[in-house]
N, C-alpha and C positions, 0 to 999 in steps of 0.2 A: 504494500500500500504506500502510495506517495501522495502527499497532500500539500496544499498551499493555504496560506492565510486567506480566509473568506470562504473556503469550502465548507460544506455541511457534512457532519458525521452522523450516520443513522445506525442505531443499534436495534435490531429486531427485539420484540418482546420476549421476556424470559418465560419459561413454562408457567402457565397459570395466569399470565398477564395478557393484556389486550392491546397495549399501546407501545409503539416503538419509542425509543428515546432519541431525541435529536438535539444536536448542538452545533454551533458555529465554531470553526477552528480559528482561534485568535492568536496562536503562536505555534511555530514550527522551528524547534531549536537546531535541527540539522539541515544543512544546505541542500541535501539530496531529497528532502521531503519525507524522510522516514520517521517513524514514531520514536519517542512519544510525542503527543500533541497536547497543547493547552487548548481546552474546549470550554466554551461558555454554553451551558445547557439552557434550552428554552423553557423547560418545566419549572425550574427554580432560580434561574439566573446565576447559579453557582458556577464558578470556574474551577476546573481541575486539570491535572496533568495525567494522561493515561496512555497506555498501549492498548489500541483497540482490540476487542475480541475477534476471533476468526470470522464470525458471521456479520461483522460490521461492514458497511460500505460507504463510499463517499458520493456526494452529490456536488457538482461544481455549480457556482452561481451562474446566472444567466450572463452571457457575454455582453460587454458594452462596446461602444465604438473604439475605446482605447485599449481593449484587450485586458489581460491580466496585468496587475501592477506589482 
């Protein structure tokens, strides 16, 4: 997994849960985009540093006229 600041991290629901957890990547310490990532979660606005679980996936933000910054 390779991420950029501004990408969205989506973690599928755990067994017995019904809602995926989503957060915006606000920090990527490694230049190659590898984990861990600093993520601000939508559900509680908490920020955490994590290595995504194997079932997580990234969603890139919609492109703008300037491309990625």
